[in-house]
C-alpha positions as CSV (number, residue, x, y, z in Angstrom):
1,X,49.1,32.5,-4.5
2,X,48.7,34.1,-1.0
3,X,45.2,35.2,-1.8
4,X,44.3,31.7,-3.1
5,X,45.7,30.2,0.0
6,X,43.6,32.5,2.3
7,X,40.3,31.8,0.5
8,X,41.0,28.0,0.5
9,X,41.9,27.8,4.2
10,X,38.9,29.9,5.2
11,X,36.7,27.5,3.2
12,X,38.2,24.6,5.1
13,X,37.5,26.3,8.4
14,X,33.9,27.1,7.4
15,X,33.2,23.5,6.4
16,X,34.6,22.0,9.6
17,X,32.6,24.6,11.6
18,X,29.5,23.5,9.7
19,X,30.3,19.8,10.5
20,X,30.6,20.8,14.2
21,X,27.1,22.1,14.1
22,X,25.7,18.8,12.8
23,X,24.6,16.7,15.8
24,X,22.0,14.2,16.9
25,X,22.8,11.5,14.4
26,X,20.1,8.9,13.8
27,X,20.4,5.7,15.9
28,X,21.0,3.3,13.0
29,X,24.4,4.7,12.1
30,X,25.2,6.8,15.2
31,X,28.6,5.2,16.0
32,X,30.1,5.6,12.6
33,X,28.9,9.1,12.0
34,X,30.0,10.3,15.5
35,X,33.5,8.9,14.9
36,X,33.7,10.6,11.5
37,X,32.5,14.0,12.8
38,X,34.9,13.8,15.9
39,X,37.9,13.1,13.7
40,X,37.1,16.0,11.3
41,X,36.7,18.5,14.2
42,X,40.3,17.7,15.2
43,X,41.6,19.2,11.9
44,X,40.3,22.7,12.8
45,X,43.5,23.7,14.8
46,X,45.7,22.9,11.8
47,X,43.6,25.1,9.5
48,X,43.5,28.0,12.0
49,X,47.3,28.0,12.5
50,X,47.8,27.6,8.8
51,X,45.6,30.7,8.2
52,X,47.8,32.8,10.6
53,X,51.0,31.6,8.9
54,X,52.8,34.2,6.6
55,X,54.9,31.6,4.8
56,X,54.4,30.9,1.1
57,X,52.8,27.6,0.2
58,X,53.8,25.3,-2.7
59,X,51.4,24.3,-5.5
60,X,51.7,20.8,-4.3
61,X,50.3,21.8,-0.8
62,X,47.5,23.8,-2.4
63,X,46.6,20.8,-4.5
64,X,46.5,18.6,-1.4
65,X,44.3,21.1,0.5
66,X,42.0,21.4,-2.5
67,X,41.6,17.6,-2.5
68,X,40.9,17.7,1.3
69,X,38.3,20.4,0.8
70,X,36.4,18.1,-1.7
71,X,36.5,15.2,0.8
72,X,35.2,17.5,3.6
73,X,32.3,18.6,1.4
74,X,31.3,15.0,0.8
75,X,31.7,14.2,4.5
76,X,29.5,17.2,5.4
77,X,26.7,16.0,3.1
78,X,27.0,12.5,4.4
79,X,26.8,13.6,8.0
80,X,23.9,16.0,7.4
81,X,21.9,13.1,5.9
82,X,22.9,11.0,8.9
83,X,21.4,13.7,11.2
84,X,18.3,14.7,9.2
85,X,17.7,11.6,7.0
86,X,15.1,8.9,7.3
87,X,15.7,6.3,10.1
88,X,13.9,3.7,8.0
89,X,15.9,4.5,4.9
90,X,19.2,4.4,6.8
91,X,18.5,0.9,8.0
92,X,17.1,-0.4,4.7
93,X,20.0,0.9,2.7
94,X,22.6,0.1,5.4
95,X,25.1,-1.4,2.9
96,X,24.9,1.5,0.6
97,X,25.4,3.9,3.5
98,X,28.3,2.0,4.8
99,X,29.9,1.9,1.4
100,X,29.5,5.6,1.2
101,X,31.2,6.0,4.6
102,X,34.1,3.9,3.4
103,X,34.5,5.9,0.2
104,X,34.5,9.2,2.1
105,X,37.0,7.9,4.7
106,X,39.3,6.6,1.9
107,X,39.2,10.0,0.1
108,X,39.9,11.9,3.3
109,X,42.8,9.6,4.2
110,X,44.2,10.0,0.7
111,X,44.0,13.8,0.8
112,X,45.6,14.0,4.2
113,X,48.4,11.7,3.1
114,X,49.3,13.9,0.2
115,X,50.0,17.0,2.4
116,X,53.6,17.4,3.6
117,X,53.1,18.7,7.2
118,X,56.8,19.2,7.8
119,X,56.7,22.1,5.3
120,X,53.7,23.7,6.9
121,X,54.2,26.5,9.5
122,X,52.2,24.8,12.3
123,X,53.1,23.7,15.8
124,X,54.4,20.3,16.7
125,X,51.3,19.6,18.9
126,X,49.0,20.2,15.9
127,X,51.2,18.1,13.6
128,X,50.9,15.2,16.2
129,X,47.1,15.7,16.3
130,X,46.9,15.5,12.5
131,X,49.0,12.4,12.4
132,X,46.7,10.9,15.0
133,X,43.7,11.7,12.8
134,X,45.4,10.3,9.8
135,X,46.2,7.0,11.6
136,X,42.5,6.7,12.7
137,X,41.3,7.2,9.1
138,X,43.8,4.5,7.9
139,X,42.5,2.0,10.5
140,X,38.8,3.0,9.8
141,X,39.3,2.6,6.0
142,X,39.7,-1.2,6.3
143,X,37.3,-1.8,9.2
144,X,33.7,-2.9,8.6
145,X,31.4,-2.2,11.6
146,X,28.8,-4.8,12.5
147,X,25.3,-3.6,12.2
148,X,22.1,-4.6,14.0
149,X,21.0,-7.7,12.0
150,X,17.8,-8.1,14.0
151,X,16.8,-4.5,13.4
152,X,17.4,-4.9,9.6
153,X,15.5,-8.2,9.4
154,X,12.6,-6.9,11.5
155,X,12.3,-3.8,9.3
156,X,12.5,-5.8,6.1
157,X,9.8,-8.3,7.2
158,X,7.3,-5.5,7.8
159,X,8.4,-3.4,4.9
160,X,7.6,-6.1,2.4
161,X,4.1,-6.8,3.8
162,X,1.4,-5.3,1.6
163,X,-1.1,-5.0,4.5
164,X,-1.4,-5.2,8.3
165,X,-3.0,-8.7,8.5
166,X,0.2,-10.7,9.3
167,X,2.2,-7.9,11.0
168,X,3.4,-9.1,14.4
169,X,2.8,-6.3,16.9
170,X,5.8,-7.4,19.0
171,X,8.1,-7.0,16.0
172,X,6.6,-3.6,15.2
173,X,7.0,-2.4,18.7
174,X,10.6,-3.6,18.9
175,X,11.3,-1.9,15.6
176,X,9.8,1.4,16.8
177,X,11.9,1.3,19.9
178,X,15.1,0.6,18.1
179,X,14.5,3.3,15.6
180,X,13.5,5.7,18.4
181,X,10.2,6.5,16.8
182,X,8.1,6.4,20.0
183,X,7.3,10.1,20.4
184,X,5.5,12.8,18.5
185,X,8.6,14.7,17.7
186,X,10.5,11.6,16.5
187,X,7.6,10.6,14.2
188,X,7.3,14.1,12.8
189,X,11.0,14.2,12.1
190,X,10.9,10.9,10.3
191,X,7.9,12.2,8.3
192,X,9.8,15.3,7.3
193,X,12.8,13.2,6.2
194,X,10.6,11.1,4.0
195,X,8.9,14.2,2.6
196,X,12.4,15.5,1.6
197,X,12.9,12.3,-0.3
198,X,9.6,12.8,-2.1
199,X,10.6,16.4,-3.0
200,X,14.0,15.2,-4.2
201,X,12.3,12.7,-6.5
202,X,10.5,15.5,-8.3
203,X,7.2,14.8,-6.6
204,X,7.0,11.3,-8.1
205,X,8.0,9.0,-5.3
206,X,9.0,5.4,-6.2
207,X,7.7,2.2,-4.8
208,X,10.4,2.2,-2.0
209,X,9.4,5.6,-0.6
210,X,5.7,4.7,-0.7
211,X,6.4,1.5,1.2
212,X,8.5,3.3,3.8
213,X,5.6,5.8,4.2
214,X,3.2,2.9,4.8
215,X,5.6,1.4,7.4
216,X,5.8,4.7,9.2
217,X,2.0,4.8,9.3
218,X,2.0,1.4,10.9
219,X,4.4,2.6,13.6
220,X,2.4,5.7,14.1
221,X,-0.8,3.6,14.6
222,X,1.1,1.5,17.2
223,X,2.3,4.6,19.1
224,X,-1.3,6.0,19.1
225,X,-2.7,2.6,20.3
226,X,-0.3,2.5,23.2
227,X,-0.6,6.2,24.0
228,X,-4.3,7.2,23.2
229,X,-3.8,10.7,24.7
230,X,-1.5,11.8,21.8
231,X,-4.1,10.9,19.1
232,X,-5.2,14.5,18.7
233,X,-1.7,15.8,18.6
234,X,-0.5,13.3,15.9
235,X,-2.8,13.1,12.9
236,X,-2.4,11.3,9.7
237,X,-1.7,14.5,7.8
238,X,1.6,14.6,9.7
239,X,2.6,11.4,7.9
240,X,4.4,11.0,5.6
241,X,4.5,14.6,4.3
242,X,5.1,17.3,6.9
243,X,4.7,20.2,4.4
244,X,2.1,21.7,6.7
245,X,4.9,22.3,9.2
246,X,7.1,24.2,6.8
247,X,7.1,27.9,6.4
248,X,8.1,30.5,3.9
249,X,10.9,32.9,4.5
250,X,8.5,35.4,6.0
251,X,7.3,32.9,8.5
252,X,3.9,32.1,6.8
253,X,2.9,28.5,6.0
254,X,3.5,27.3,2.5
255,X,0.2,26.5,0.7
256,X,0.7,24.2,-2.3
257,X,-1.2,25.3,-5.5
258,X,-4.2,23.1,-6.1
259,X,-4.2,21.7,-9.7
260,X,-7.1,23.2,-11.8
261,X,-8.4,19.7,-12.5
262,X,-8.9,19.1,-8.8
263,X,-11.1,22.2,-8.3
264,X,-14.8,22.3,-8.8
265,X,-15.6,24.5,-11.8
266,X,-18.5,26.1,-9.8
267,X,-16.9,26.7,-6.4
268,X,-13.2,26.6,-7.5
269,X,-12.5,24.7,-4.3
270,X,-10.7,21.4,-3.9
271,X,-13.4,18.7,-4.6
272,X,-14.4,16.4,-1.7
273,X,-16.9,14.2,-3.6
274,X,-16.4,14.6,-7.4
275,X,-19.2,13.4,-9.6
276,X,-19.6,13.2,-13.4
277,X,-22.6,14.6,-15.2
278,X,-24.0,13.4,-18.5
279,X,-21.8,15.7,-20.5
280,X,-18.6,14.2,-19.0
281,X,-17.7,17.2,-16.9
282,X,-16.9,16.7,-13.2
283,X,-18.2,18.8,-10.3
284,X,-18.4,18.8,-6.5
285,X,-21.5,16.8,-5.7
286,X,-23.0,19.5,-3.4
287,X,-22.4,22.3,-5.9
288,X,-23.9,20.5,-8.9
289,X,-26.9,19.3,-6.8
290,X,-27.7,22.9,-5.9
291,X,-27.4,23.9,-9.5
292,X,-29.9,21.2,-10.5
293,X,-32.2,22.0,-7.6
294,X,-32.3,25.6,-8.8
295,X,-34.0,24.4,-12.0
296,X,-31.0,24.4,-14.4
297,X,-31.0,21.7,-17.1
298,X,-27.6,22.5,-18.6
299,X,-24.0,21.8,-17.8
300,X,-22.5,24.9,-16.0
301,X,-19.2,24.6,-17.9
302,X,-20.2,23.7,-21.4
303,X,-23.8,25.0,-21.4
304,X,-24.9,21.7,-23.1
305,X,-28.3,20.3,-22.2
306,X,-28.0,17.5,-19.7
307,X,-29.6,14.3,-21.1
308,X,-29.9,12.9,-17.5
309,X,-29.7,14.2,-13.9
310,X,-27.8,11.1,-12.8
311,X,-24.5,11.9,-11.0
312,X,-21.8,9.2,-11.3
313,X,-19.0,9.2,-8.6
314,X,-15.6,9.9,-10.2
315,X,-13.6,7.4,-8.2
316,X,-10.5,7.8,-10.2
317,X,-10.3,11.6,-9.7
318,X,-11.1,11.2,-6.0
319,X,-8.2,8.8,-5.7
320,X,-5.9,11.2,-7.6
321,X,-6.9,14.0,-5.3
322,X,-6.2,11.9,-2.2
323,X,-2.8,11.0,-3.6
324,X,-2.0,14.7,-4.3
325,X,-3.1,15.7,-0.8
326,X,-0.8,13.1,0.8
327,X,2.1,14.0,-1.4
328,X,1.7,17.7,-0.5
329,X,0.9,17.5,3.2
330,X,-2.7,18.6,2.7
331,X,-5.4,17.0,4.8
332,X,-7.5,14.9,2.4
333,X,-11.1,16.4,2.1
334,X,-13.7,14.5,4.0
335,X,-16.8,13.5,2.0
336,X,-20.1,14.3,3.6
337,X,-21.2,11.4,5.7
338,X,-18.0,9.5,4.7
339,X,-16.2,9.4,8.0
340,X,-14.4,6.1,8.5
341,X,-15.0,6.3,12.3
342,X,-18.8,5.8,11.9
343,X,-19.5,2.3,10.8
344,X,-22.5,1.8,8.6
345,X,-25.3,-0.1,10.3
346,X,-28.2,-1.9,8.7
347,X,-31.8,-0.8,8.9
348,X,-33.2,-4.1,7.5
349,X,-36.4,-5.4,8.9
350,X,-36.3,-8.6,11.0
351,X,-37.9,-10.5,8.1
352,X,-35.3,-9.3,5.7
353,X,-32.5,-10.1,8.1
354,X,-33.9,-13.6,8.6
355,X,-33.9,-14.1,4.8
356,X,-30.3,-13.0,4.6
357,X,-29.3,-15.3,7.4
358,X,-31.0,-18.3,5.7
359,X,-29.1,-17.5,2.4
360,X,-25.8,-17.2,4.3
361,X,-26.4,-20.6,6.0
362,X,-26.9,-22.2,2.6
363,X,-23.5,-21.0,1.5
364,X,-22.0,-23.4,4.0
365,X,-24.3,-26.3,3.2
366,X,-21.9,-28.1,0.9
367,X,-24.7,-28.7,-1.6
368,X,-23.6,-27.1,-4.9
369,X,-27.2,-26.3,-6.0
370,X,-27.9,-24.6,-2.6
371,X,-24.7,-22.6,-2.8
372,X,-25.3,-21.5,-6.4
373,X,-28.9,-20.5,-5.6
374,X,-27.9,-18.6,-2.4
375,X,-25.0,-16.8,-4.0
376,X,-27.3,-15.7,-6.9
377,X,-29.9,-14.3,-4.5
378,X,-27.3,-12.5,-2.4
379,X,-25.9,-11.0,-5.6
380,X,-29.3,-9.6,-6.5
381,X,-30.0,-8.3,-2.9
382,X,-26.6,-6.6,-2.8
383,X,-27.4,-4.9,-6.0
384,X,-30.7,-3.6,-4.9
385,X,-29.8,-1.1,-2.1
386,X,-27.3,0.1,0.5
387,X,-29.1,-1.4,3.4
388,X,-29.0,-4.8,1.9
389,X,-25.2,-4.5,1.4
390,X,-24.7,-3.7,5.1
391,X,-27.1,-6.4,6.2
392,X,-25.4,-9.1,4.1
393,X,-22.0,-8.1,5.4
394,X,-23.2,-8.1,9.0
395,X,-24.5,-11.6,8.5
396,X,-21.0,-12.8,7.8
397,X,-21.5,-13.5,4.1
398,X,-18.2,-12.0,2.8
399,X,-15.8,-14.7,4.0
400,X,-18.1,-17.4,2.7
401,X,-18.4,-15.7,-0.7
402,X,-14.7,-15.4,-0.9
403,X,-14.4,-19.1,-0.2
404,X,-16.6,-19.8,-3.2
405,X,-14.4,-18.0,-5.6
406,X,-12.3,-21.1,-6.0
407,X,-15.2,-23.5,-6.6
408,X,-15.2,-25.6,-9.7
409,X,-18.9,-24.7,-10.4
410,X,-18.8,-21.8,-12.8
411,X,-22.3,-20.5,-12.0
412,X,-21.5,-20.3,-8.3
413,X,-18.2,-18.7,-8.9
414,X,-19.8,-16.0,-11.2
415,X,-22.5,-15.3,-8.6
416,X,-19.9,-15.1,-5.8
417,X,-17.6,-12.6,-7.5
418,X,-20.5,-10.5,-8.6
419,X,-22.0,-10.4,-5.1
420,X,-18.6,-9.2,-3.8
421,X,-18.6,-6.5,-6.5
422,X,-22.0,-5.3,-5.4
423,X,-21.1,-5.5,-1.7
424,X,-17.9,-3.4,-2.4
425,X,-20.0,-0.4,-3.4
426,X,-20.4,0.1,0.4
427,X,-17.2,1.8,1.6
428,X,-17.1,-0.1,4.8
429,X,-17.3,-3.4,3.0
430,X,-14.2,-2.8,1.0
431,X,-12.0,-3.3,4.0
432,X,-13.9,-6.4,5.1
433,X,-13.4,-7.9,1.6
434,X,-9.7,-7.2,1.6
435,X,-9.3,-8.5,5.2
436,X,-11.1,-11.7,4.2
437,X,-8.3,-12.4,1.7
438,X,-10.4,-12.0,-1.3
439,X,-7.8,-10.6,-3.8
440,X,-6.1,-14.0,-4.7
441,X,-9.6,-15.5,-5.3
442,X,-10.7,-12.6,-7.4
443,X,-7.5,-12.9,-9.4
444,X,-8.2,-16.6,-9.9
445,X,-11.6,-15.8,-11.3
446,X,-10.0,-13.1,-13.5
447,X,-7.8,-15.8,-15.0
448,X,-10.0,-18.9,-15.1
449,X,-13.6,-17.8,-14.9
450,X,-16.3,-17.4,-17.5
451,X,-16.2,-14.2,-19.5
452,X,-18.9,-12.5,-17.4
453,X,-17.2,-13.6,-14.2
454,X,-13.9,-12.2,-15.5
455,X,-15.6,-8.9,-16.3
456,X,-17.0,-8.7,-12.8
457,X,-13.7,-9.7,-11.2
458,X,-12.0,-6.8,-13.0
459,X,-14.8,-4.4,-11.9
460,X,-14.4,-5.7,-8.3
461,X,-10.6,-5.0,-8.4
462,X,-11.3,-1.5,-9.6
463,X,-13.9,-0.9,-6.8
464,X,-11.5,-2.1,-4.1
465,X,-8.6,-0.1,-5.6
466,X,-10.4,3.1,-4.9
467,X,-8.8,2.8,-1.4
468,X,-5.1,3.7,-1.9
469,X,-3.7,1.0,0.4
470,X,-5.5,-1.6,-1.6
471,X,-3.6,-0.6,-4.8
472,X,-0.5,-2.1,-3.2
473,X,-2.2,-5.3,-2.2
474,X,-3.8,-5.8,-5.5
475,X,-0.7,-4.9,-7.5
476,X,1.4,-7.4,-5.6
477,X,-1.1,-10.2,-6.0
478,X,-0.5,-10.9,-9.7
479,X,-3.7,-9.1,-10.8
480,X,-2.1,-6.8,-13.3
481,X,-0.9,-9.5,-15.9
482,X,-4.4,-11.0,-15.7
483,X,-6.0,-7.6,-16.3
484,X,-3.7,-7.0,-19.3
485,X,-4.8,-10.4,-20.7
486,X,-8.5,-9.4,-20.3
487,X,-7.7,-6.0,-21.9
488,X,-6.2,-7.8,-24.9
489,X,-8.6,-10.7,-25.3
490,X,-11.8,-10.0,-23.5
491,X,-15.2,-8.9,-24.6
492,X,-15.8,-5.2,-25.1
493,X,-17.2,-4.8,-21.6
494,X,-14.3,-6.9,-20.2
495,X,-11.8,-4.6,-21.9
496,X,-13.5,-1.6,-20.5
497,X,-13.5,-3.0,-17.0
498,X,-9.8,-4.1,-17.3
499,X,-8.8,-0.7,-18.6
500,X,-10.6,1.1,-15.7
501,X,-8.9,-1.2,-13.1
502,X,-5.5,-0.8,-14.7
503,X,-5.8,3.0,-14.8
504,X,-6.6,3.2,-11.1
505,X,-3.9,0.6,-10.1
506,X,-1.2,2.4,-12.1
507,X,-1.8,5.6,-10.1
508,X,0.5,3.8,-7.6
509,X,4.0,4.2,-8.8
510,X,5.0,0.6,-8.0
511,X,2.3,-0.8,-10.3
512,X,3.4,1.1,-13.4
513,X,6.5,-1.1,-13.9
514,X,4.3,-4.3,-13.3
515,X,1.9,-3.2,-16.0
516,X,4.7,-2.5,-18.5
517,X,6.4,-5.8,-17.8
518,X,3.0,-7.5,-18.3
519,X,3.0,-6.2,-21.9
520,X,0.3,-3.6,-21.5
521,X,1.9,-1.0,-23.9
522,X,1.6,-3.0,-27.1
523,X,-2.0,-3.8,-26.2
524,X,-2.8,-0.2,-25.6
525,X,-1.2,0.8,-28.9
526,X,-3.3,-1.7,-30.7
527,X,-6.5,-0.4,-29.0
528,X,-5.5,3.1,-30.3
529,X,-5.5,2.1,-33.9
530,X,-8.4,-0.4,-34.1
531,X,-12.1,0.2,-33.9
532,X,-13.9,-0.5,-30.7
533,X,-14.1,2.8,-28.8
534,X,-11.1,2.2,-26.4
535,X,-9.1,5.3,-27.5
536,X,-10.0,7.3,-24.4
537,X,-9.0,4.5,-22.0
538,X,-5.8,3.6,-23.8
539,X,-4.5,7.2,-23.9
540,X,-5.4,7.8,-20.2
541,X,-3.3,4.7,-19.2
542,X,-0.4,5.6,-21.5
543,X,-0.3,9.1,-20.0
544,X,0.2,7.6,-16.6
545,X,2.8,5.0,-17.7
546,X,4.8,7.6,-19.7
547,X,6.1,9.1,-16.5
548,X,7.7,5.8,-15.5
549,X,11.2,5.0,-17.1
550,X,10.1,1.5,-18.2
551,X,6.9,2.9,-19.6
552,X,8.7,5.6,-21.5
553,X,11.0,3.0,-23.1
554,X,8.2,0.7,-24.0
555,X,6.1,3.4,-25.6
556,X,9.0,4.6,-27.6
557,X,9.8,1.1,-28.8
558,X,6.1,0.7,-29.9
559,X,6.7,3.6,-32.4
560,X,3.9,5.6,-30.8
561,X,4.9,9.1,-32.2
562,X,2.8,8.9,-35.5
563,X,-0.2,7.7,-33.6
564,X,0.1,10.4,-30.9
565,X,0.5,13.1,-33.5
566,X,-2.6,12.0,-35.3
567,X,-4.6,12.1,-32.0
568,X,-3.3,15.6,-31.4
569,X,-4.4,16.6,-34.9
570,X,-7.9,15.0,-34.9
571,X,-8.8,13.6,-31.4
572,X,-11.2,14.8,-28.8
573,X,-10.0,17.6,-26.4
574,X,-9.4,15.1,-23.6
575,X,-7.5,12.7,-25.9
576,X,-5.4,15.5,-27.3
577,X,-4.2,16.5,-23.9
578,X,-3.4,12.9,-23.0
579,X,-1.5,12.3,-26.3
580,X,0.4,15.5,-25.7
581,X,1.2,14.4,-22.1
582,X,2.7,11.2,-23.4
583,X,4.7,13.0,-26.1
584,X,6.1,15.4,-23.5
585,X,7.5,12.5,-21.5
586,X,8.8,10.8,-24.7
587,X,10.6,13.9,-25.9
588,X,12.2,14.6,-22.6
589,X,15.9,14.1,-23.2
590,X,15.4,12.4,-26.6
591,X,15.7,14.7,-29.6
592,X,14.8,12.0,-32.1
593,X,11.2,11.9,-31.0
594,X,11.1,15.7,-31.3
595,X,12.4,15.4,-34.9
596,X,9.9,12.7,-35.7
597,X,7.0,14.7,-34.3
598,X,8.0,17.9,-36.1
599,X,8.5,15.9,-39.3
600,X,4.9,14.6,-39.0
601,X,3.5,18.2,-38.9
602,X,2.7,18.4,-35.2
603,X,3.4,22.1,-34.9
604,X,0.1,23.4,-36.4
605,X,-2.1,21.2,-34.2
606,X,-0.1,22.1,-31.2
607,X,-0.5,25.9,-31.9
608,X,-4.3,25.3,-32.1
609,X,-4.3,23.2,-28.9
610,X,-2.3,25.9,-27.1
611,X,-5.1,28.4,-28.0
612,X,-8.2,26.3,-27.8
613,X,-7.4,23.1,-25.8
614,X,-8.3,22.1,-22.2
615,X,-6.3,23.8,-19.5
616,X,-4.0,20.9,-19.1
617,X,-3.8,20.5,-22.9
618,X,-2.7,24.1,-23.2
619,X,0.1,23.5,-20.8
620,X,1.3,20.3,-22.5
621,X,1.1,21.9,-25.9
622,X,3.1,24.9,-24.7
623,X,5.8,22.6,-23.3
624,X,6.1,20.7,-26.6
625,X,6.2,23.9,-28.7
626,X,9.0,25.3,-26.5
627,X,11.0,22.1,-26.8
628,X,10.5,21.8,-30.5
629,X,11.5,25.5,-31.0
630,X,14.7,24.9,-29.0
631,X,15.4,21.8,-31.1
632,X,14.9,23.7,-34.4
633,X,17.1,26.6,-33.2
634,X,19.8,24.2,-32.1
635,X,19.7,22.4,-35.5
636,X,20.0,25.7,-37.3
637,X,23.1,26.6,-35.3
638,X,24.7,23.2,-36.0
639,X,23.9,23.7,-39.7
640,X,25.5,27.2,-39.7
641,X,28.6,25.7,-38.0
642,X,28.9,23.0,-40.6
643,X,28.5,25.4,-43.5
644,X,31.1,27.8,-42.0
645,X,33.7,25.0,-41.8
646,X,32.9,23.4,-45.1
647,X,35.1,24.3,-48.1
648,X,33.3,26.3,-50.9
649,X,32.2,24.7,-54.1
650,X,34.9,26.4,-56.1
651,X,37.6,25.1,-53.8
652,X,36.2,21.6,-54.0
653,X,36.4,21.6,-57.8
654,X,39.7,23.5,-58.0
655,X,41.7,21.2,-55.9
656,X,41.3,18.0,-58.0
657,X,42.0,19.9,-61.3
658,X,45.1,21.5,-59.8
659,X,46.3,18.1,-58.7
660,X,45.7,16.6,-62.1
661,X,47.7,19.4,-63.8
662,X,50.6,18.7,-61.5
663,X,50.6,15.0,-62.2
664,X,50.5,15.7,-65.9
C-alpha cells in the first residue's frame, strides 16, 4: 500500500509540473485555459506534503487520488492543445472546446470532492488552499464564458468561401489581428498546428482541415501584402505543412519518402512535368525528350516500340504530386517556363489582333447570328495555337464568352463553352476563367446543353480542376451530380470526359462524399460490367472513393467483391492494382469481405500479382494476402476452440439412450 501511494503521488506531482510548463495559450480560449492551469498548480503543495507523510492511507483515499490523476491527465492534454493547437480550429470548434473544458472541470471537481482531507496528513494552510480550489471548480462547472461572437462570425464567413473573389480585406485583417497571426513566427506556428492535425488524420485530411489551410493561406497573403519585406522569409511551402522545419532525433531534417509512382523511371527524381508516351508510361518531359533526341524509338521502361513521339501532359499525376508535396511540406516542383509570376504575353501580329478585336466586339452586338459566328471563329482560333489563346484573353473575350453560356441559342452556347475549353489550355487563362465566374455557367451547359456542348463542358471542368484551388470551387458549384449524370447517360466521349473530370475532382477529399451522394458508385459498377471500354476509368475513381467512409460503404453495398476479384484475376496490370486497392479499403475492419474474396478464389491471383504486378500492385496484393492469412488463422483457432468444447459423438448418442432407459 505504501509503495502504491508513493508511485501514485509522484505521478500526480509530475503531471502538475508538466502542466506548469504549458504556457502561451492561444488567444481564442486564453482566459479559460489560464484559469484551469492556475487552479491545478495550486494542488502541488498538497501532493508534496502528502508525499512526505508517513501515515498509512485508506483504499478510499487511493481511489480518490487515482480518479484525480485521470482528471489531471485529461486536463494536461486539453491545456497542451490550447497551447499548441490551431487558432483557427479553436475558434471554429469553440462549442466543442468549451464542452470539453466543462467535462474536465466537472471530473476534477468530482475527484477532489471524493477525497477526505481531514484524514490526510497535510497542514491546515494546504487544506484551506485545496478547499479554495474546489470551490472555484464548483463555480466554474456551472459557468459558461461568453466568447467573441464577431471573431467566430468573421472566421466562418471567410472559411465557407470557395475563392477569394468576395473576401472582404477588412474582415480578413480583423480576423488576422484577433487570431494574432500577423507575424512570421505566429503563421508558422499555426501552420505546424494544422500539419499535426493532418498527421493525426493518417495523412488523409478531411474537408475542414483543407478549408482551414486555404484560410491560413489567405491570411498569409494579406500579411505579405501589408509587409512586402517578409515575402522571402515566409514562403508557401511553410503553409500549411511545416514538415520542412521538423528534425529527426539527431538534428537532421526529416525527408519524406517520395512514392515510386511520382518518380521518373529514367532519372528516379520527383517529376516536375510528367508526360505520357504512346505505351501509356509516364516520364519527366525533359528526360524522355533527351531519350527520343538520342534516336531511341522504344519506351525505356517496357522496351515496346513507340507508335508515336507525341508527349501528352499527365495532368492528373501532376495534380497528385502537387497534393503530396503540400501534405508533406515539400516545395512543389516548378515546371520549366511555368512560373506563375511571369504572365504570358501575346506575339500576335497587328492584323491578327485586329481580327480578334473585331470578333470580340461581335460578341456584344446582341445579334444572335453575329454572336454565334464570332464565338465559332474564336473557338477555332483558340484551338490553333498558344499565341491565339493569349491574344483572345487579352482582348477581353473570356467574360463575354462566359455570358454566352446561358444563351438560349444552342449553337452559340456550344461554341462558347468549347472556346473556353480551348482557352483554358493556357495556364494563365485558367485563373481568368474562374475569376469571370464561369463555373456556374459551365455547369448549366453540362446539365442543359447539347451532347457535344455537355462533353466540352465536362472537359473544361477537368482542365480547370488541374489547379488545386479550383477543385473546391467546382465541387461546391453543383458540378459533380451533373458529371455523374453525363457519366451514366452520355455518349461514349461524354462518359470519358465526365470520368476524367470526376477523377481529378475527387482527389480533393471534400468532393469524394459529394460524388458518392450523387450516386456515382452504382454507375461505376455498371461501367465495370458492361462493354464500352470504361473499366480503366471506373476502377481509378473507385480506388480514390474507397478511402472515404461513405465511398467504402457504397462500394460494399454495391456487392463489388466478385467484380473486383475477377479484375484481379484477369484484368490489365493497372486495373489489377486499382481493384486490389479498393479491396484493401473494403476489407479493412470487415472480415465478411475477406471471407467473400477468399471464397471466390482470390488467393492465387494475389500471389501472382505479388510476384509480377506493378510496384503499387505488389504492395496492395501483399497487404491483402497478409489480412486473409490472419483471417484464415483466426478462423482455424475459433474452430479448434469450438471442437474442444463440443461433446464427442459417443457422448451425444449415449445421453439420450441412457435417459430413455431410466424412463422405462
